C-alpha positions in Angstrom: 38.0 10.4 39.3 40.5 13.3 39.4 39.6 16.9 38.8 40.3 17.7 35.1 42.6 20.7 34.2 42.1 22.9 31.2 44.7 23.7 28.6 44.6 25.2 25.1 45.8 23.7 21.8 45.8 26.2 19.0 43.2 28.3 20.8 40.8 25.4 21.5 40.2 24.6 25.2 40.9 20.9 26.1 40.6 19.0 29.4 42.6 16.2 30.8 43.6 14.6 34.2 46.6 16.3 35.8 49.8 14.4 35.1 48.6 12.9 31.8 51.3 13.3 29.2 50.5 16.2 26.9 50.8 14.0 23.9 48.2 11.6 25.3 45.9 14.4 26.3 46.1 16.0 22.8 45.4 12.7 21.1 42.5 12.1 23.4 41.2 15.6 22.3 41.4 14.6 18.7 44.6 16.4 17.8 46.7 14.1 15.5 49.0 16.6 13.6 51.5 17.9 16.2 53.9 19.4 13.6 54.7 19.4 9.9 57.6 17.8 8.1 59.9 19.7 5.9 57.7 18.8 3.0 54.5 19.9 4.8 53.2 16.4 5.8 51.4 16.2 9.2 53.4 14.4 11.9 52.4 13.0 15.2 53.8 10.9 18.1 55.4 7.6 17.1 57.3 6.3 20.2 55.6 8.0 23.2 58.9 8.1 25.1 60.9 11.0 23.8 63.1 9.2 21.2 61.5 10.1 17.9 60.9 13.9 18.3 57.8 13.7 16.2 55.6 15.1 18.9 57.3 18.5 19.1 55.0 21.5 19.8 55.4 25.0 21.3 54.4 25.0 25.0 53.8 28.4 26.6 55.8 30.1 23.8 58.8 27.7 23.9 59.2 25.8 20.6 60.3 22.2 20.0 59.1 20.7 23.3 58.3 17.0 23.2 54.7 16.6 24.1 55.2 13.0 25.3 57.6 14.1 28.0 55.5 17.0 29.4 52.8 16.4 31.9 49.6 18.4 31.1 49.0 21.2 33.6 46.3 23.9 34.1 46.6 26.9 31.9 49.2 25.4 29.5 49.1 27.0 26.0 50.1 24.7 23.1 50.7 25.5 19.5 51.1 22.8 16.9 52.8 23.1 13.5 55.9 24.8 14.9 
């Protein structure tokens, strides 16, 4: 079993295997609302391959990153609701 790396989502420490997509790691950690729609509804990943843009989060201060296309890495800081 690979060594797990730690990353934070909205200030909460999470762990995942290196190379796991950030979206999968967040879902595994129980995070289901990645962003909000224009009307305030919670949104989460739909396609898992970068087409739908529903998994957008801020990663290390850069907004609108697609979590399904980013591999999780140690020290990553994620903010949802961006």
